[in-house]
C-alpha positions as CSV (number, residue, x, y, z in Angstrom):
1,M,0.0,0.0,0.0
2,I,1.3,3.4,-1.0
3,P,1.5,5.9,1.9
4,A,-0.8,9.0,1.7
5,P,2.0,11.3,0.4
6,G,2.9,8.8,-2.3
7,R,-0.8,8.6,-3.4
8,D,-1.0,12.4,-3.4
9,M,2.1,12.6,-5.6
10,E,0.7,10.0,-8.0
11,R,-2.6,11.9,-8.1
12,E,-0.8,15.1,-9.0
13,I,1.3,13.4,-11.7
14,A,-1.9,11.9,-13.2
15,K,-3.6,15.4,-13.2
16,S,-0.6,16.9,-15.0
17,L,-0.6,14.1,-17.6
18,V,-4.3,14.4,-18.1
19,A,-4.1,18.2,-18.4
20,A,-1.4,17.9,-21.1
21,L,-3.3,15.3,-23.0
22,E,-6.6,17.2,-22.9
23,V,-4.9,20.2,-24.6
24,A,-3.0,18.0,-27.0
25,L,-6.1,16.0,-28.0
26,A,-8.2,19.1,-28.6
27,A,-9.1,19.7,-32.2
28,G,-5.9,20.6,-34.0
29,G,-3.7,19.1,-31.3
30,A,-0.9,20.9,-29.6
31,P,2.6,19.7,-30.3
32,A,4.2,21.1,-27.1
33,E,1.6,19.3,-24.9
34,L,2.0,16.1,-26.9
35,R,5.7,16.3,-26.1
36,A,5.1,17.0,-22.4
37,A,2.7,14.0,-22.3
38,R,5.2,11.8,-24.1
39,D,7.9,12.8,-21.7
40,A,5.6,12.0,-18.7
41,A,4.8,8.6,-20.3
42,Q,8.4,7.8,-20.6
43,L,9.2,8.8,-17.0
44,L,6.3,6.7,-15.8
45,E,7.4,3.8,-17.9
46,L,4.2,3.6,-20.0
47,P,5.7,2.5,-23.4
48,G,2.2,2.0,-24.9
49,L,1.2,5.5,-24.2
50,D,4.6,6.8,-25.4
51,H,4.2,5.0,-28.7
52,L,0.6,6.2,-29.1
53,I,1.6,9.8,-28.5
54,A,4.5,9.5,-30.9
55,A,2.1,8.1,-33.6
56,L,-0.3,11.0,-33.0
57,A,2.4,13.7,-33.2
58,P,2.6,14.0,-37.0
59,H,-1.2,14.8,-37.0
60,A,-0.9,17.7,-34.5
61,R,-1.9,21.2,-35.5
62,Q,-4.7,19.9,-37.7
63,P,-8.1,18.3,-37.2
64,W,-7.7,14.6,-36.3
65,P,-8.2,12.5,-39.4
66,A,-11.5,10.5,-39.3
67,E,-9.6,7.2,-39.3
68,I,-7.8,7.9,-36.1
69,A,-10.7,9.7,-34.3
70,P,-11.7,6.4,-32.4
71,V,-8.1,6.2,-31.1
72,V,-8.2,9.8,-29.9
73,E,-11.6,9.2,-28.3
74,R,-10.3,6.1,-26.5
75,L,-7.4,8.1,-25.1
76,R,-9.8,10.8,-24.0
77,R,-11.9,8.2,-22.1
78,V,-8.7,6.9,-20.4
79,C,-8.0,10.5,-19.4
80,A,-11.5,11.1,-18.0
81,R,-11.3,8.0,-15.9
82,A,-7.8,8.9,-14.7
83,A,-9.0,12.3,-13.7
84,A,-12.2,11.1,-12.0
85,A,-10.8,8.2,-10.0
86,E,-8.2,5.9,-11.4
87,G,-5.2,8.2,-11.5
88,L,-2.1,6.6,-12.9
89,L,-3.6,3.2,-12.5
90,G,-5.9,4.0,-15.3
91,F,-3.0,4.7,-17.6
92,R,-1.2,1.6,-16.5
93,R,-4.2,-0.6,-17.1
94,S,-4.6,0.8,-20.6
95,D,-1.0,0.8,-21.6
96,A,-1.0,-2.4,-23.6
97,I,-4.1,-1.3,-25.5
98,A,-2.5,2.1,-26.2
99,R,0.5,0.2,-27.8
100,R,-1.8,-1.7,-30.1
101,C,-3.7,1.5,-31.0
102,S,-0.5,3.2,-31.9
103,G,-0.1,0.8,-34.8
104,T,-3.5,2.1,-36.2
105,V,-2.3,5.7,-36.2
106,G,1.2,5.7,-37.6
107,P,2.5,5.6,-41.1
108,H,2.7,1.8,-41.0
109,R,-1.0,1.3,-40.4
110,R,-2.5,-1.7,-42.1
111,R,-5.9,-1.0,-43.5
112,G,-8.7,-3.2,-42.5
113,R,-7.1,-4.4,-39.3
114,D,-7.8,-1.4,-37.1
115,A,-10.7,-3.0,-35.2
116,L,-8.5,-6.0,-34.3
117,R,-5.4,-3.9,-33.3
118,C,-7.2,-1.3,-31.3
119,P,-10.3,-2.9,-29.7
120,A,-13.2,-0.8,-29.1
121,G,-14.4,-0.9,-25.5
122,R,-14.2,0.9,-22.3
123,R,-10.5,0.6,-21.5
């Protein structure tokens, strides 16, 4: 069990990560916030989130393409749950799925396989 000060620190880190991602995921994206969120993902050892943010980066500063909108929405849901209750645990639980989703966003995306690689759901 994490002592209260440790939980408070994790809560603050989660809030900072959520804040950066909320700005970055807004229509048109924000490259600086994507970079800040990616730095946080690396420090927190969340390789799936790191890869997903890296895959989203080339699309920043423009409206999200329709084909990656489901991935952006999934990440927004993870952020909402992290902000509401789960904190960093929510990001950790979703990290493997974030990694799979990153393959649907980047330049090596294989058409027709998106639903298998980034499962729709509540995670």
